[in-house]
VMD Tcl script that builds the backbone (N, CA, C; Angstrom):
set m [mol new atoms 483]
animate dup $m
set s [atomselect $m all]
$s set {name element resname resid chain x y z} {
  {N N MET 1 A 55.509 106.880 89.469}
  {CA C MET 1 A 56.379 105.483 90.205}
  {C C MET 1 A 57.667 106.243 92.119}
  {N N LEU 2 A 57.346 105.397 92.620}
  {CA C LEU 2 A 57.641 105.762 94.269}
  {C C LEU 2 A 58.562 104.198 94.378}
  {N N ILE 3 A 59.854 104.438 94.981}
  {CA C ILE 3 A 61.068 103.339 95.144}
  {C C ILE 3 A 61.419 103.684 96.429}
  {N N LYS 4 A 60.754 102.846 97.404}
  {CA C LYS 4 A 61.216 102.717 99.048}
  {C C LYS 4 A 62.533 102.388 99.281}
  {N N THR 5 A 63.093 102.613 100.314}
  {CA C THR 5 A 64.412 102.459 100.215}
  {C C THR 5 A 64.618 102.375 101.669}
  {N N LYS 6 A 65.195 100.707 102.429}
  {CA C LYS 6 A 65.504 100.630 103.735}
  {C C LYS 6 A 67.053 100.571 104.024}
  {N N VAL 7 A 66.865 101.484 104.937}
  {CA C VAL 7 A 68.951 101.598 105.997}
  {C C VAL 7 A 68.255 100.937 107.012}
  {N N LYS 8 A 69.419 99.742 106.730}
  {CA C LYS 8 A 69.926 98.590 107.147}
  {C C LYS 8 A 70.860 98.671 108.916}
  {N N MET 9 A 70.856 98.805 110.523}
  {CA C MET 9 A 71.499 99.701 111.199}
  {C C MET 9 A 71.914 98.037 111.872}
  {N N ASN 10 A 73.549 97.988 112.004}
  {CA C ASN 10 A 73.901 96.865 112.317}
  {C C ASN 10 A 72.804 96.771 114.151}
  {N N LYS 11 A 72.788 95.068 114.591}
  {CA C LYS 11 A 73.024 95.133 115.878}
  {C C LYS 11 A 71.658 95.875 115.960}
  {N N GLY 12 A 70.290 95.901 115.172}
  {CA C GLY 12 A 69.252 96.171 116.483}
  {C C GLY 12 A 69.253 97.779 115.901}
  {N N PHE 13 A 70.074 98.119 115.734}
  {CA C PHE 13 A 70.195 100.302 116.186}
  {C C PHE 13 A 69.156 100.974 115.605}
  {N N SER 14 A 68.784 101.431 115.992}
  {CA C SER 14 A 67.548 102.295 115.155}
  {C C SER 14 A 68.283 103.740 114.817}
  {N N LYS 15 A 67.296 104.271 113.505}
  {CA C LYS 15 A 67.999 105.571 113.247}
  {C C LYS 15 A 68.309 106.440 114.277}
  {N N ILE 16 A 67.183 106.840 114.918}
  {CA C ILE 16 A 67.509 108.242 116.340}
  {C C ILE 16 A 68.803 107.947 117.356}
  {N N LEU 17 A 68.041 106.943 117.370}
  {CA C LEU 17 A 69.597 106.311 118.673}
  {C C LEU 17 A 70.868 106.286 117.841}
  {N N PHE 18 A 71.220 106.381 117.180}
  {CA C PHE 18 A 72.419 105.968 116.342}
  {C C PHE 18 A 72.694 108.129 115.752}
  {N N LEU 19 A 71.858 108.360 115.774}
  {CA C LEU 19 A 72.620 110.479 115.618}
  {C C LEU 19 A 72.221 110.748 117.656}
  {N N GLN 20 A 71.662 110.711 117.876}
  {CA C GLN 20 A 71.115 111.101 119.361}
  {C C GLN 20 A 72.927 110.712 120.052}
  {N N PHE 21 A 73.620 109.035 119.416}
  {CA C PHE 21 A 74.976 108.506 120.062}
  {C C PHE 21 A 76.101 109.686 119.448}
  {N N LEU 22 A 75.395 109.840 118.168}
  {CA C LEU 22 A 76.899 111.045 116.799}
  {C C LEU 22 A 76.865 112.233 117.636}
  {N N ILE 23 A 75.572 113.243 118.541}
  {CA C ILE 23 A 75.782 113.691 118.832}
  {C C ILE 23 A 76.653 113.963 120.123}
  {N N LEU 24 A 76.133 112.824 121.180}
  {CA C LEU 24 A 76.678 113.214 122.457}
  {C C LEU 24 A 78.351 112.983 122.308}
  {N N ILE 25 A 79.128 112.351 121.254}
  {CA C ILE 25 A 80.234 111.849 120.754}
  {C C ILE 25 A 80.813 113.712 120.794}
  {N N CYS 26 A 79.617 114.099 119.663}
  {CA C CYS 26 A 80.338 115.044 119.532}
  {C C CYS 26 A 80.733 116.047 120.325}
  {N N PHE 27 A 79.325 115.660 121.143}
  {CA C PHE 27 A 79.872 117.320 122.332}
  {C C PHE 27 A 80.447 116.947 123.264}
  {N N ALA 28 A 81.162 115.640 123.897}
  {CA C ALA 28 A 81.663 115.044 124.714}
  {C C ALA 28 A 82.841 115.447 124.005}
  {N N PHE 29 A 83.736 115.535 122.234}
  {CA C PHE 29 A 85.160 116.082 122.180}
  {C C PHE 29 A 84.818 117.875 122.112}
  {N N ILE 30 A 83.846 117.945 121.969}
  {CA C ILE 30 A 84.031 119.750 122.174}
  {C C ILE 30 A 84.366 120.356 124.009}
  {N N LEU 31 A 83.154 119.631 124.286}
  {CA C LEU 31 A 83.576 119.665 125.993}
  {C C LEU 31 A 84.584 119.319 126.352}
  {N N PHE 32 A 85.317 118.416 125.873}
  {CA C PHE 32 A 86.267 117.701 126.737}
  {C C PHE 32 A 87.325 117.890 125.897}
  {N N GLY 33 A 87.615 117.975 124.678}
  {CA C GLY 33 A 88.158 118.073 123.866}
  {C C GLY 33 A 89.992 117.868 124.442}
  {N N CYS 34 A 90.830 119.204 124.528}
  {CA C CYS 34 A 92.314 118.622 125.030}
  {C C CYS 34 A 93.388 118.709 126.019}
  {N N GLY 35 A 91.722 118.044 127.075}
  {CA C GLY 35 A 92.593 118.225 128.326}
  {C C GLY 35 A 92.153 119.622 128.753}
  {N N LYS 36 A 92.478 119.286 129.972}
  {CA C LYS 36 A 93.215 120.971 131.368}
  {C C LYS 36 A 92.614 121.869 130.148}
  {N N LYS 37 A 91.585 122.715 130.794}
  {CA C LYS 37 A 91.767 124.319 129.649}
  {C C LYS 37 A 92.354 125.177 130.883}
  {N N GLY 38 A 92.840 125.959 130.144}
  {CA C GLY 38 A 93.442 127.085 131.593}
  {C C GLY 38 A 94.410 128.137 130.499}
  {N N PRO 39 A 94.427 129.701 131.418}
  {CA C PRO 39 A 95.746 130.926 130.192}
  {C C PRO 39 A 96.953 129.701 129.770}
  {N N PRO 40 A 97.334 129.811 128.894}
  {CA C PRO 40 A 99.069 129.417 128.432}
  {C C PRO 40 A 99.610 129.977 129.346}
  {N N VAL 41 A 100.878 128.776 129.710}
  {CA C VAL 41 A 101.978 128.957 130.207}
  {C C VAL 41 A 103.160 128.961 129.994}
  {N N PRO 42 A 104.143 129.713 129.937}
  {CA C PRO 42 A 105.280 130.213 129.390}
  {C C PRO 42 A 106.062 128.925 129.349}
  {N N PRO 43 A 107.331 128.785 128.610}
  {CA C PRO 43 A 108.283 127.648 128.904}
  {C C PRO 43 A 108.985 128.252 130.357}
  {N N ARG 44 A 109.533 126.353 130.994}
  {CA C ARG 44 A 110.181 126.971 132.447}
  {C C ARG 44 A 111.680 127.618 132.091}
  {N N GLN 45 A 111.660 128.247 132.938}
  {CA C GLN 45 A 112.365 129.392 132.540}
  {C C GLN 45 A 113.075 129.638 134.234}
  {N N ILE 46 A 114.612 129.505 133.990}
  {CA C ILE 46 A 115.010 130.040 135.211}
  {C C ILE 46 A 115.239 131.953 135.993}
  {N N THR 47 A 115.207 131.691 137.139}
  {CA C THR 47 A 114.728 132.542 138.170}
  {C C THR 47 A 115.878 132.690 138.642}
  {N N PRO 48 A 115.978 134.478 137.806}
  {CA C PRO 48 A 117.843 134.771 139.012}
  {C C PRO 48 A 117.542 134.622 140.360}
  {N N PRO 49 A 118.816 134.520 141.029}
  {CA C PRO 49 A 118.733 134.692 142.678}
  {C C PRO 49 A 118.181 135.636 143.090}
  {N N THR 50 A 117.858 135.496 143.827}
  {CA C THR 50 A 117.236 137.174 144.686}
  {C C THR 50 A 118.036 137.652 146.173}
  {N N VAL 51 A 118.302 139.244 146.000}
  {CA C VAL 51 A 119.079 139.997 146.987}
  {C C VAL 51 A 118.500 139.589 148.582}
  {N N LYS 52 A 119.601 138.414 149.118}
  {CA C LYS 52 A 118.760 138.478 150.796}
  {C C LYS 52 A 118.944 139.722 152.043}
  {N N ASP 53 A 120.453 140.739 151.525}
  {CA C ASP 53 A 121.047 141.590 152.566}
  {C C ASP 53 A 121.109 142.991 152.109}
  {N N LEU 54 A 120.165 143.647 151.384}
  {CA C LEU 54 A 119.835 144.812 150.851}
  {C C LEU 54 A 120.047 145.507 151.926}
  {N N THR 55 A 120.798 146.774 152.767}
  {CA C THR 55 A 121.154 147.408 153.370}
  {C C THR 55 A 121.070 148.538 152.773}
  {N N GLY 56 A 121.169 149.962 153.892}
  {CA C GLY 56 A 121.174 151.612 153.705}
  {C C GLY 56 A 121.952 151.670 154.982}
  {N N ASP 57 A 122.319 152.908 154.567}
  {CA C ASP 57 A 123.311 154.311 155.625}
  {C C ASP 57 A 123.100 155.493 154.759}
  {N N ILE 58 A 122.634 156.080 155.740}
  {CA C ILE 58 A 122.407 157.458 155.948}
  {C C ILE 58 A 123.451 158.268 156.316}
  {N N GLU 59 A 124.715 159.304 155.195}
  {CA C GLU 59 A 125.759 159.878 155.594}
  {C C GLU 59 A 125.033 161.461 155.600}
  {N N GLY 60 A 124.199 162.268 156.394}
  {CA C GLY 60 A 124.024 163.537 155.750}
  {C C GLY 60 A 122.440 163.419 154.890}
  {N N ASP 61 A 122.661 164.086 153.488}
  {CA C ASP 61 A 122.003 164.088 152.710}
  {C C ASP 61 A 121.564 162.829 151.703}
  {N N SER 62 A 122.547 161.728 151.863}
  {CA C SER 62 A 122.631 160.793 150.943}
  {C C SER 62 A 122.835 159.507 151.207}
  {N N LEU 63 A 122.393 158.935 150.256}
  {CA C LEU 63 A 121.847 157.693 151.031}
  {C C LEU 63 A 122.373 156.202 149.924}
  {N N ASN 64 A 123.250 155.402 151.016}
  {CA C ASN 64 A 124.189 154.905 150.518}
  {C C ASN 64 A 123.363 153.234 150.357}
  {N N LEU 65 A 122.984 152.417 149.404}
  {CA C LEU 65 A 122.469 151.397 149.587}
  {C C LEU 65 A 123.337 150.605 149.184}
  {N N THR 66 A 123.479 149.062 149.991}
  {CA C THR 66 A 124.728 148.656 149.627}
  {C C THR 66 A 123.982 146.528 149.389}
  {N N TRP 67 A 124.426 145.804 149.153}
  {CA C TRP 67 A 123.945 144.158 148.895}
  {C C TRP 67 A 124.849 143.655 148.435}
  {N N THR 68 A 125.407 142.465 148.853}
  {CA C THR 68 A 125.614 141.088 148.150}
  {C C THR 68 A 125.123 140.675 146.839}
  {N N ILE 69 A 125.714 140.497 145.359}
  {CA C ILE 69 A 125.805 139.563 145.042}
  {C C ILE 69 A 125.624 138.194 145.185}
  {N N PRO 70 A 123.983 137.936 144.595}
  {CA C PRO 70 A 123.917 136.555 145.993}
  {C C PRO 70 A 123.723 135.959 144.873}
  {N N GLU 71 A 124.509 134.527 145.097}
  {CA C GLU 71 A 124.643 132.815 144.743}
  {C C GLU 71 A 125.435 133.473 143.667}
  {N N ARG 72 A 127.037 133.522 143.994}
  {CA C ARG 72 A 127.667 133.460 143.164}
  {C C ARG 72 A 127.787 132.856 141.699}
  {N N LYS 73 A 128.026 131.263 142.033}
  {CA C LYS 73 A 127.713 130.675 140.895}
  {C C LYS 73 A 125.906 130.360 139.909}
  {N N GLU 74 A 125.149 130.528 140.441}
  {CA C GLU 74 A 123.891 130.530 139.760}
  {C C GLU 74 A 123.712 131.685 139.120}
  {N N PHE 75 A 123.846 132.793 140.224}
  {CA C PHE 75 A 124.111 134.396 139.648}
  {C C PHE 75 A 124.518 134.230 137.992}
  {N N ILE 76 A 126.086 133.991 138.078}
  {CA C ILE 76 A 126.511 133.430 136.609}
  {C C ILE 76 A 125.994 132.529 135.768}
  {N N LYS 77 A 125.303 131.133 136.416}
  {CA C LYS 77 A 124.993 130.580 135.091}
  {C C LYS 77 A 123.747 131.292 135.042}
  {N N SER 78 A 123.090 131.693 135.703}
  {CA C SER 78 A 122.204 132.449 135.496}
  {C C SER 78 A 121.642 132.863 134.037}
  {N N GLY 79 A 122.719 133.959 133.475}
  {CA C GLY 79 A 123.311 134.503 132.969}
  {C C GLY 79 A 123.043 136.619 133.559}
  {N N ALA 80 A 122.445 136.474 134.843}
  {CA C ALA 80 A 122.202 137.732 135.276}
  {C C ALA 80 A 122.544 139.032 134.214}
  {N N GLU 81 A 121.885 140.021 134.506}
  {CA C GLU 81 A 122.117 141.180 133.524}
  {C C GLU 81 A 122.512 142.495 134.188}
  {N N GLY 82 A 122.162 142.659 135.524}
  {CA C GLY 82 A 122.134 143.580 136.352}
  {C C GLY 82 A 120.924 143.970 138.010}
  {N N PHE 83 A 120.867 144.705 137.662}
  {CA C PHE 83 A 120.035 145.082 139.286}
  {C C PHE 83 A 119.126 145.926 138.754}
  {N N PHE 84 A 117.684 145.876 139.481}
  {CA C PHE 84 A 117.063 147.356 139.185}
  {C C PHE 84 A 116.162 147.439 140.815}
  {N N VAL 85 A 117.299 149.137 140.542}
  {CA C VAL 85 A 116.790 149.768 142.486}
  {C C VAL 85 A 115.500 150.243 142.157}
  {N N TYR 86 A 114.528 149.914 143.333}
  {CA C TYR 86 A 112.900 150.652 143.382}
  {C C TYR 86 A 112.658 151.639 144.576}
  {N N ARG 87 A 112.334 152.454 144.438}
  {CA C ARG 87 A 112.255 153.497 145.986}
  {C C ARG 87 A 110.682 154.270 145.331}
  {N N SER 88 A 110.367 153.984 146.676}
  {CA C SER 88 A 109.120 154.541 146.956}
  {C C SER 88 A 109.224 155.362 148.030}
  {N N LYS 89 A 108.754 156.851 147.623}
  {CA C LYS 89 A 108.206 158.372 148.051}
  {C C LYS 89 A 107.828 158.852 148.309}
  {N N THR 90 A 107.223 159.158 149.958}
  {CA C THR 90 A 105.694 159.430 150.476}
  {C C THR 90 A 105.978 160.748 151.471}
  {N N LEU 91 A 105.501 161.675 151.268}
  {CA C LEU 91 A 105.226 163.046 152.062}
  {C C LEU 91 A 105.652 162.587 153.657}
  {N N LEU 92 A 105.927 163.095 154.716}
  {CA C LEU 92 A 105.670 162.968 155.754}
  {C C LEU 92 A 104.232 163.786 156.323}
  {N N SER 93 A 103.802 164.119 155.530}
  {CA C SER 93 A 102.687 165.516 155.469}
  {C C SER 93 A 101.291 164.859 155.031}
  {N N GLU 94 A 100.942 163.926 154.348}
  {CA C GLU 94 A 100.396 162.606 153.602}
  {C C GLU 94 A 99.964 161.569 155.182}
  {N N PRO 95 A 99.000 161.558 154.793}
  {CA C PRO 95 A 98.272 160.364 156.255}
  {C C PRO 95 A 98.887 159.134 155.790}
  {N N ASP 96 A 99.286 158.235 156.914}
  {CA C ASP 96 A 99.921 156.713 156.935}
  {C C ASP 96 A 98.720 155.850 156.391}
  {N N CYS 97 A 98.491 155.595 155.434}
  {CA C CYS 97 A 97.236 154.607 154.927}
  {C C CYS 97 A 98.044 153.182 155.433}
  {N N LYS 98 A 97.293 152.359 156.479}
  {CA C LYS 98 A 97.534 151.115 156.274}
  {C C LYS 98 A 97.338 150.327 155.656}
  {N N GLY 99 A 98.004 148.835 155.376}
  {CA C GLY 99 A 96.853 148.043 153.975}
  {C C GLY 99 A 97.091 148.117 152.708}
  {N N CYS 100 A 97.153 149.985 152.455}
  {CA C CYS 100 A 97.808 150.397 151.345}
  {C C CYS 100 A 98.553 150.298 150.500}
  {N N PRO 101 A 99.209 149.531 149.180}
  {CA C PRO 101 A 99.593 148.366 148.473}
  {C C PRO 101 A 100.795 150.490 148.228}
  {N N VAL 102 A 102.201 149.438 148.259}
  {CA C VAL 102 A 103.228 150.245 147.814}
  {C C VAL 102 A 103.498 150.478 147.157}
  {N N LEU 103 A 103.508 151.255 146.044}
  {CA C LEU 103 A 103.540 151.836 144.915}
  {C C LEU 103 A 105.448 152.397 144.609}
  {N N PHE 104 A 105.559 151.470 143.802}
  {CA C PHE 104 A 107.295 151.519 143.773}
  {C C PHE 104 A 107.643 151.950 141.999}
  {N N SER 105 A 108.716 152.707 141.958}
  {CA C SER 105 A 108.766 153.555 140.708}
  {C C SER 105 A 110.682 153.318 140.439}
  {N N ARG 106 A 110.922 152.579 139.759}
  {CA C ARG 106 A 112.306 152.385 138.857}
  {C C ARG 106 A 113.374 153.367 139.098}
  {N N VAL 107 A 113.939 153.221 139.939}
  {CA C VAL 107 A 115.225 154.722 140.133}
  {C C VAL 107 A 116.484 154.369 139.155}
  {N N ALA 108 A 116.657 153.121 139.088}
  {CA C ALA 108 A 118.173 152.696 139.531}
  {C C ALA 108 A 118.549 151.287 138.331}
  {N N ASP 109 A 118.454 151.624 137.047}
  {CA C ASP 109 A 119.997 149.860 136.455}
  {C C ASP 109 A 121.033 150.156 136.651}
  {N N ILE 110 A 121.525 148.623 137.264}
  {CA C ILE 110 A 123.355 148.974 137.541}
  {C C ILE 110 A 123.476 147.564 136.771}
  {N N PRO 111 A 123.870 147.476 135.523}
  {CA C PRO 111 A 124.456 146.559 135.071}
  {C C PRO 111 A 125.765 145.761 135.522}
  {N N ILE 112 A 125.626 144.586 135.234}
  {CA C ILE 112 A 126.595 143.605 136.257}
  {C C ILE 112 A 128.323 143.374 134.585}
  {N N GLU 113 A 129.165 143.569 135.481}
  {CA C GLU 113 A 130.528 143.704 134.660}
  {C C GLU 113 A 130.390 142.073 135.136}
  {N N VAL 114 A 130.944 140.969 133.931}
  {CA C VAL 114 A 131.759 140.105 134.180}
  {C C VAL 114 A 132.870 139.794 133.278}
  {N N LYS 115 A 134.198 139.564 134.122}
  {CA C LYS 115 A 135.532 139.634 132.976}
  {C C LYS 115 A 135.393 138.395 132.607}
  {N N SER 116 A 136.683 138.797 131.701}
  {CA C SER 116 A 136.711 137.654 130.902}
  {C C SER 116 A 136.746 136.155 131.301}
  {N N SER 117 A 137.193 136.280 132.572}
  {CA C SER 117 A 137.167 134.906 132.786}
  {C C SER 117 A 135.940 134.226 132.698}
  {N N GLY 118 A 134.784 135.047 133.713}
  {CA C GLY 118 A 133.299 134.179 133.231}
  {C C GLY 118 A 133.320 134.647 134.969}
  {N N ASP 119 A 134.307 135.473 136.145}
  {CA C ASP 119 A 134.033 135.908 137.238}
  {C C ASP 119 A 133.733 137.230 137.327}
  {N N LEU 120 A 132.607 137.762 138.154}
  {CA C LEU 120 A 132.021 138.809 138.194}
  {C C LEU 120 A 133.145 139.965 138.742}
  {N N ASP 121 A 133.199 141.170 138.423}
  {CA C ASP 121 A 134.266 142.270 139.258}
  {C C ASP 121 A 134.682 142.179 140.468}
  {N N LYS 122 A 133.198 141.900 141.554}
  {CA C LYS 122 A 133.631 142.626 142.352}
  {C C LYS 122 A 131.925 142.170 143.401}
  {N N ASP 123 A 131.802 141.858 144.775}
  {CA C ASP 123 A 131.624 141.361 145.874}
  {C C ASP 123 A 130.258 142.033 145.823}
  {N N LYS 124 A 130.242 143.398 146.027}
  {CA C LYS 124 A 129.359 144.059 146.824}
  {C C LYS 124 A 128.771 145.361 145.659}
  {N N ILE 125 A 128.000 145.829 145.791}
  {CA C ILE 125 A 127.111 146.506 144.733}
  {C C ILE 125 A 126.420 147.614 145.338}
  {N N ILE 126 A 127.073 148.893 145.580}
  {CA C ILE 126 A 126.549 149.734 145.979}
  {C C ILE 126 A 125.973 150.904 145.756}
  {N N TYR 127 A 124.616 151.316 145.579}
  {CA C TYR 127 A 124.221 152.409 144.698}
  {C C TYR 127 A 123.529 153.517 145.893}
  {N N ASN 128 A 123.879 155.114 145.612}
  {CA C ASN 128 A 123.864 156.234 145.740}
  {C C ASN 128 A 123.144 157.011 145.515}
  {N N GLU 129 A 122.453 157.779 147.232}
  {CA C GLU 129 A 120.859 158.933 146.196}
  {C C GLU 129 A 121.149 159.976 147.051}
  {N N THR 130 A 120.542 161.146 146.839}
  {CA C THR 130 A 120.753 162.351 147.735}
  {C C THR 130 A 118.784 162.098 148.166}
  {N N LEU 131 A 119.241 163.215 149.277}
  {CA C LEU 131 A 117.706 162.269 149.822}
  {C C LEU 131 A 117.139 163.801 149.944}
  {N N GLU 132 A 115.632 163.960 149.864}
  {CA C GLU 132 A 114.760 165.289 150.745}
  {C C GLU 132 A 114.612 165.071 151.379}
  {N N LYS 133 A 114.506 166.026 152.764}
  {CA C LYS 133 A 114.029 165.561 153.875}
  {C C LYS 133 A 112.648 166.044 153.825}
  {N N GLY 134 A 111.834 165.749 154.952}
  {CA C GLY 134 A 110.398 165.338 154.802}
  {C C GLY 134 A 109.313 164.465 154.162}
  {N N ASN 135 A 110.246 163.250 153.936}
  {CA C ASN 135 A 109.883 162.055 153.257}
  {C C ASN 135 A 110.616 160.814 153.893}
  {N N ARG 136 A 109.004 159.935 153.770}
  {CA C ARG 136 A 109.558 158.630 154.019}
  {C C ARG 136 A 109.772 157.228 152.811}
  {N N TYR 137 A 111.096 156.726 152.725}
  {CA C TYR 137 A 111.540 156.310 151.522}
  {C C TYR 137 A 111.468 154.930 152.153}
  {N N ILE 138 A 111.876 153.976 151.319}
  {CA C ILE 138 A 111.112 152.865 151.071}
  {C C ILE 138 A 112.272 152.207 149.692}
  {N N TYR 139 A 112.811 151.489 149.699}
  {CA C TYR 139 A 114.036 150.811 148.441}
  {C C TYR 139 A 113.592 149.391 148.561}
  {N N LYS 140 A 113.825 148.171 147.441}
  {CA C LYS 140 A 114.131 147.349 146.978}
  {C C LYS 140 A 115.076 147.181 146.360}
  {N N VAL 141 A 115.881 145.739 145.983}
  {CA C VAL 141 A 116.164 145.514 145.093}
  {C C VAL 141 A 115.820 144.235 143.908}
  {N N THR 142 A 115.648 144.284 142.537}
  {CA C THR 142 A 115.680 142.594 141.375}
  {C C THR 142 A 116.809 143.136 141.176}
  {N N VAL 143 A 116.890 141.570 140.654}
  {CA C VAL 143 A 117.605 140.893 139.827}
  {C C VAL 143 A 117.291 140.957 138.252}
  {N N TYR 144 A 117.991 141.060 137.118}
  {CA C TYR 144 A 117.402 140.935 135.849}
  {C C TYR 144 A 118.186 139.814 135.136}
  {N N VAL 145 A 117.195 139.316 134.964}
  {CA C VAL 145 A 117.538 138.316 133.162}
  {C C VAL 145 A 116.864 138.079 131.738}
  {N N LYS 146 A 117.730 139.260 130.416}
  {CA C LYS 146 A 116.604 138.684 130.043}
  {C C LYS 146 A 115.007 139.052 130.136}
  {N N GLY 147 A 114.872 139.819 130.587}
  {CA C GLY 147 A 113.319 140.353 130.998}
  {C C GLY 147 A 112.993 139.944 132.016}
  {N N ILE 148 A 113.285 138.490 132.574}
  {CA C ILE 148 A 112.974 137.705 133.901}
  {C C ILE 148 A 113.411 138.753 135.175}
  {N N THR 149 A 112.566 139.264 135.777}
  {CA C THR 149 A 113.411 139.802 137.212}
  {C C THR 149 A 112.519 138.070 138.223}
  {N N SER 150 A 114.055 139.297 139.201}
  {CA C SER 150 A 113.172 137.855 140.363}
  {C C SER 150 A 112.459 138.421 141.043}
  {N N ARG 151 A 112.123 137.758 142.637}
  {CA C ARG 151 A 111.447 138.033 143.690}
  {C C ARG 151 A 111.976 139.061 144.389}
  {N N ASP 152 A 110.967 139.926 145.412}
  {CA C ASP 152 A 111.758 141.599 145.352}
  {C C ASP 152 A 113.165 140.852 146.488}
  {N N SER 153 A 113.641 142.249 146.993}
  {CA C SER 153 A 114.577 141.801 147.894}
  {C C SER 153 A 113.961 141.780 149.439}
  {N N ASN 154 A 114.493 142.624 150.506}
  {CA C ASN 154 A 114.221 142.057 151.657}
  {C C ASN 154 A 114.209 144.289 151.025}
  {N N TYR 155 A 112.790 144.836 152.122}
  {CA C TYR 155 A 113.017 146.261 152.389}
  {C C TYR 155 A 114.044 147.350 152.629}
  {N N VAL 156 A 114.610 147.883 152.933}
  {CA C VAL 156 A 114.786 149.201 153.613}
  {C C VAL 156 A 113.774 150.677 153.397}
  {N N ASP 157 A 113.691 150.802 155.005}
  {CA C ASP 157 A 112.156 151.521 155.231}
  {C C ASP 157 A 112.756 152.397 155.808}
  {N N PHE 158 A 112.900 154.813 156.294}
  {CA C PHE 158 A 113.076 154.442 156.677}
  {C C PHE 158 A 112.523 156.235 156.447}
  {N N VAL 159 A 112.676 156.601 157.489}
  {CA C VAL 159 A 111.862 158.356 157.717}
  {C C VAL 159 A 113.354 159.198 157.844}
  {N N PHE 160 A 112.816 160.374 156.749}
  {CA C PHE 160 A 114.373 161.456 156.974}
  {C C PHE 160 A 113.929 163.043 156.706}
  {N N LYS 161 A 114.504 163.271 158.068}
  {CA C LYS 161 A 113.507 164.328 158.332}
  {C C LYS 161 A 114.464 165.724 158.709}
}
mol reanalyze $m
mol bondsrecalc $m
mol representation Tube
mol addrep $m
């Protein structure tokens, strides 16, 4: 004995049209699911202030880099921990490469000393280094806070013969 059953669809939809509609809806959810696609974005963090007045003075074979602490109130509020000093050192005998990226290496970590009153110990920071003749030097400084660094300071660029 054979039993035939009929499935009735509401408002005149046929089975094929209904399945096509379901497939289209599923495809739309997969394609447009949760909005704009892109890499994950970390939560907003306060960027430390940037050093803008880096200067260098040479006395004999010693370099003194000097800069002031940027935007005191913002600096303390951001919880800044210190400064990184970076140096690029190339021999003068090497050919000059216009357009090549400058490769820096970190040469110093200068922590910030904050008094118990919450004020900074001094206004200017000084970094000393002995230079070697026959090199071109480029220096920059960044401020760091809990793993976040500021933008680069201005560069100090000179040749030491």
